[in-house]
C-alpha positions as CSV (number, residue, x, y, z in Angstrom):
1,M,2.3,-11.7,-15.5
2,N,0.6,-8.7,-13.9
3,L,-2.7,-8.5,-12.1
4,K,-5.3,-7.6,-14.7
5,D,-8.5,-7.1,-12.7
6,I,-8.7,-5.6,-9.2
7,L,-11.9,-5.1,-7.2
8,V,-12.2,-2.5,-4.5
9,H,-15.1,-2.0,-2.1
10,I,-16.4,1.6,-2.2
11,D,-18.6,3.1,0.5
12,H,-18.9,6.4,2.5
13,R,-16.8,5.4,5.6
14,P,-13.7,7.5,6.3
15,T,-11.6,4.4,5.6
16,C,-12.7,4.5,1.9
17,A,-10.1,7.1,1.0
18,S,-7.0,5.2,2.1
19,R,-8.5,1.9,0.7
20,L,-9.0,3.6,-2.7
21,D,-5.5,5.1,-2.6
22,V,-4.0,1.6,-2.1
23,A,-6.1,0.1,-4.9
24,L,-5.3,2.9,-7.3
25,Q,-1.6,2.7,-6.6
26,L,-1.6,-1.0,-7.1
27,A,-3.7,-0.8,-10.3
28,R,-1.3,1.7,-11.7
29,Q,1.7,-0.3,-10.8
30,Q,0.2,-3.5,-12.3
31,Q,-1.4,-1.7,-15.3
32,S,-4.7,-3.4,-14.4
33,Q,-8.3,-2.5,-14.6
34,L,-9.9,-1.3,-11.3
35,T,-13.5,-2.0,-10.6
36,G,-15.3,-0.3,-7.7
37,I,-18.2,-2.2,-6.1
38,Y,-20.8,-0.2,-4.2
39,V,-23.6,-2.0,-2.3
40,I,-26.8,-0.1,-1.5
41,P,-27.8,-1.5,1.9
42,H,-31.2,-2.9,2.6
43,P,-33.6,-0.1,3.9
44,H,-33.6,-1.9,7.3
45,F,-30.0,-0.6,7.8
46,T,-30.4,2.9,6.4
47,A,-33.7,4.3,7.6
48,H,-32.0,7.7,8.1
49,H,-30.5,7.6,4.5
50,P,-33.3,6.6,2.1
51,E,-31.5,8.2,-0.9
52,G,-29.4,5.1,-1.6
53,R,-29.2,5.7,-5.4
54,D,-28.1,9.3,-4.9
55,L,-25.3,8.2,-2.6
56,A,-24.3,5.5,-5.0
57,R,-24.0,8.0,-7.9
58,E,-22.0,10.4,-5.7
59,A,-19.6,7.6,-4.8
60,E,-19.3,6.6,-8.5
61,V,-18.4,10.2,-9.6
62,N,-15.7,10.4,-6.9
63,F,-14.3,6.9,-7.9
64,R,-14.1,7.7,-11.6
65,Q,-12.5,11.1,-10.9
66,Q,-9.8,9.5,-8.7
67,A,-9.2,6.8,-11.3
68,E,-8.8,9.4,-14.0
69,K,-6.3,11.3,-11.8
70,Y,-4.2,8.1,-11.5
71,E,-4.7,7.3,-15.2
72,V,-6.2,3.9,-14.3
73,G,-8.9,2.2,-16.4
74,C,-12.0,1.7,-14.3
75,D,-15.4,0.1,-14.1
76,W,-18.3,0.3,-11.7
77,I,-20.7,-2.2,-10.1
78,C,-23.7,-1.1,-8.0
79,V,-25.6,-3.8,-6.2
80,D,-29.0,-3.0,-4.6
81,S,-29.3,-5.4,-1.7
82,H,-33.1,-5.0,-1.5
83,K,-33.6,-5.8,-5.2
84,S,-30.9,-8.4,-5.7
85,G,-31.3,-10.3,-2.4
86,L,-27.6,-10.1,-1.9
87,N,-26.2,-8.7,1.4
88,L,-22.9,-6.9,1.4
89,V,-20.7,-9.9,2.1
90,N,-22.4,-12.1,-0.5
91,A,-22.2,-9.3,-3.2
92,I,-18.5,-8.6,-2.6
93,N,-17.5,-12.2,-2.5
94,L,-19.6,-13.0,-5.6
95,Y,-18.0,-10.3,-7.8
96,A,-14.5,-11.0,-6.3
97,H,-14.8,-14.5,-7.9
98,Y,-14.3,-12.8,-11.3
99,R,-11.3,-10.7,-10.3
100,D,-7.6,-11.2,-9.5
101,L,-7.7,-9.4,-6.2
102,L,-10.1,-7.8,-3.7
103,V,-9.2,-4.6,-1.7
104,I,-11.2,-3.8,1.5
105,S,-10.6,-2.1,4.8
106,Q,-9.9,-3.3,8.3
107,T,-12.9,-2.8,10.6
108,D,-12.7,0.2,12.9
109,V,-14.7,-1.2,15.9
110,E,-14.9,2.2,17.5
111,K,-16.9,3.6,14.5
112,P,-19.4,0.9,13.8
113,D,-21.7,1.0,10.8
114,R,-25.0,-1.0,10.9
115,A,-24.7,-1.7,7.1
116,I,-21.2,-3.0,7.3
117,P,-20.6,-6.3,9.3
118,D,-17.7,-6.1,11.7
119,N,-16.4,-9.4,10.3
120,L,-16.4,-8.3,6.6
121,P,-12.6,-8.8,6.2
122,E,-12.7,-12.3,7.7
123,M,-15.7,-13.3,5.6
124,A,-14.0,-11.9,2.5
125,V,-10.8,-13.9,3.1
126,L,-12.8,-17.1,3.8
127,G,-15.4,-16.6,1.1
128,S,-14.1,-14.7,-1.9
129,G,-11.8,-17.5,-3.2
130,R,-9.3,-14.7,-4.1
131,P,-6.4,-13.0,-2.4
132,V,-7.7,-10.1,-0.2
133,L,-5.7,-7.0,0.5
134,I,-6.9,-5.4,3.7
135,V,-6.0,-1.8,4.4
136,P,-5.7,-0.6,8.0
137,Y,-8.4,1.9,9.1
138,A,-5.7,4.2,10.6
139,G,-2.9,5.8,8.5
140,A,-2.3,6.9,5.0
141,F,-0.9,4.4,2.4
142,N,-0.6,6.4,-0.8
143,Q,2.9,5.3,-1.8
144,P,3.7,2.4,-4.2
145,I,4.4,-1.0,-2.7
146,K,8.2,-1.3,-2.6
147,R,9.1,-3.3,0.5
148,I,7.2,-6.6,1.1
149,L,7.4,-8.9,4.1
150,L,6.3,-12.5,3.2
151,A,5.3,-14.7,6.2
152,W,6.0,-18.3,5.3
153,R,5.1,-21.3,7.4
154,G,4.7,-24.0,4.8
155,G,1.4,-25.7,3.9
156,P,-1.2,-24.8,1.2
157,E,-2.2,-21.4,2.6
158,S,1.4,-20.1,2.5
159,S,1.9,-21.6,-0.9
160,R,-1.2,-20.0,-2.3
161,A,-0.4,-16.6,-0.7
162,L,3.1,-16.6,-2.3
163,H,1.9,-17.4,-5.8
164,D,-1.2,-15.1,-5.5
165,A,1.1,-12.3,-4.6
166,M,3.8,-13.1,-7.2
167,P,2.8,-10.2,-9.6
168,V,3.2,-7.8,-6.7
169,L,6.4,-9.4,-5.4
170,R,8.0,-9.0,-8.8
171,K,7.4,-5.3,-8.8
172,A,8.9,-4.8,-5.3
173,E,12.3,-3.2,-4.6
174,H,12.9,-5.8,-1.8
175,V,11.2,-8.8,-0.4
176,K,12.0,-10.2,3.0
177,V,10.8,-13.8,3.7
178,I,10.3,-14.6,7.4
179,T,9.7,-18.1,8.6
180,V,8.4,-18.2,12.2
181,Q,8.5,-21.1,14.6
182,G,5.5,-20.8,17.0
183,R,5.4,-21.7,20.7
184,E,4.2,-25.2,19.9
185,G,7.0,-25.9,17.4
186,D,6.7,-26.2,13.6
187,D,7.9,-29.2,11.6
188,V,8.2,-27.1,8.5
189,Y,10.5,-24.7,10.3
190,Q,12.8,-27.5,11.2
191,S,13.0,-28.8,7.6
192,H,16.1,-27.7,5.7
193,E,15.5,-29.7,2.6
194,A,12.4,-27.7,1.5
195,D,13.6,-24.0,1.4
196,I,11.1,-21.6,-0.1
197,C,13.8,-19.0,-0.7
198,T,15.5,-21.4,-3.1
199,H,12.3,-21.5,-5.1
200,M,11.8,-17.7,-5.0
201,A,15.3,-17.0,-6.0
202,R,14.6,-18.6,-9.4
203,Y,12.3,-15.6,-10.1
204,Q,15.3,-13.3,-9.5
205,L,13.5,-11.4,-6.8
206,P,15.4,-8.9,-4.7
207,L,15.3,-11.3,-1.7
208,S,16.5,-11.9,1.8
209,C,15.4,-14.5,4.2
210,E,15.3,-15.1,8.0
211,K,14.0,-17.5,10.5
212,R,12.6,-16.5,13.9
213,V,11.4,-18.2,17.0
214,T,8.7,-16.5,19.0
215,G,9.4,-16.0,22.7
216,S,7.2,-17.6,25.4
217,D,5.1,-14.4,25.7
218,L,5.2,-13.2,22.1
219,A,2.5,-14.4,19.7
220,V,3.3,-15.0,16.0
221,G,1.0,-12.1,15.0
222,D,2.9,-9.7,17.3
223,L,6.3,-10.9,15.9
224,L,5.1,-10.2,12.4
225,L,3.8,-6.7,13.3
226,N,7.1,-5.9,15.0
227,R,9.1,-7.1,11.9
228,C,6.8,-5.0,9.6
229,A,7.7,-1.9,11.7
230,E,11.4,-2.7,11.9
231,Y,11.6,-3.5,8.2
232,G,9.4,-0.6,7.0
233,A,7.2,-2.9,5.1
234,D,4.6,-1.5,2.7
235,L,2.8,-4.8,2.6
236,L,2.6,-8.0,4.6
237,V,1.8,-11.2,2.6
238,M,0.6,-14.3,4.5
239,G,-1.5,-17.4,4.1
240,A,-4.7,-17.5,6.3
241,T,-5.5,-20.7,8.0
242,S,-9.0,-21.4,9.3
243,Q,-10.6,-23.4,12.0
244,F,-14.1,-24.2,13.2
245,R,-15.4,-22.6,16.4
246,R,-18.8,-23.5,17.7
247,G,-19.7,-24.8,14.3
248,Y,-18.6,-21.7,12.4
249,Q,-15.6,-21.4,10.2
250,T,-13.2,-18.6,11.3
251,L,-9.7,-17.5,10.6
252,G,-6.9,-19.0,12.6
253,E,-5.4,-17.2,15.6
254,T,-2.7,-15.3,13.7
255,G,-5.0,-14.1,11.0
256,R,-7.6,-12.9,13.5
257,H,-4.9,-11.1,15.5
258,L,-3.6,-9.3,12.4
259,L,-7.1,-8.2,11.4
260,Q,-7.5,-6.6,14.8
261,H,-4.0,-5.0,15.1
262,M,-2.5,-4.5,11.6
263,T,-0.4,-1.4,11.0
264,A,0.4,-2.0,7.3
265,P,-1.7,-3.4,4.5
266,V,-1.9,-7.2,4.6
267,L,-2.5,-9.5,1.6
268,M,-4.2,-12.7,2.8
269,S,-4.9,-15.8,0.8
270,H,-6.9,-18.8,2.1
């Protein structure tokens, strides 16, 4: 089964172009409907840009033109934060509940935007209830997704990521599954009776598998980034664990590391 309904965040940041390219490529590959969501910020954040509706219409025209170019069916949602009472994170997460996948951008901390929270990707992964495809702020990603690296560690997050990504995996030319043993050890890594590659092979995926152990000075996130580069991955798929820090829910160490340092699009499920 293909993805039928994809949601992409649209705004006026430079990262919107690459984010939209990835969403359009994926929508065309999956033969799915693509919906753009644009959130008009509260006037508190945009005193220097009072013409919120005009900017929204400009963004919609560009979005529809790009969708037509890719021959992708499209829809448009415009949320006015001031009138609706929804901030950006709440609006995106709310409408993501009704879609198969959400596409957003990695935060470029060197180009902050008062209207866009720095932790938007993290809050989307934790709050949307859907798989989230995060596109790096640097680089162009306008080619179809052909080579996928799947990070597997066992547990509900990995299982959900695998099955959320299955429509994309089944369109790939090659899928590499990597199981990583962290510095503290991993019971799942040591188990040879539960092999995820045996399950995935039943889908007749173009598959190869490997197991890796991180060195004493190499974090799991860095190992995954290295393997993405060596393998030439168009997409990294991984489950995102969470933890509580000072009373707030955050992503686990590896998820936060990848949100900061990703070099290829990452599909995360929580």
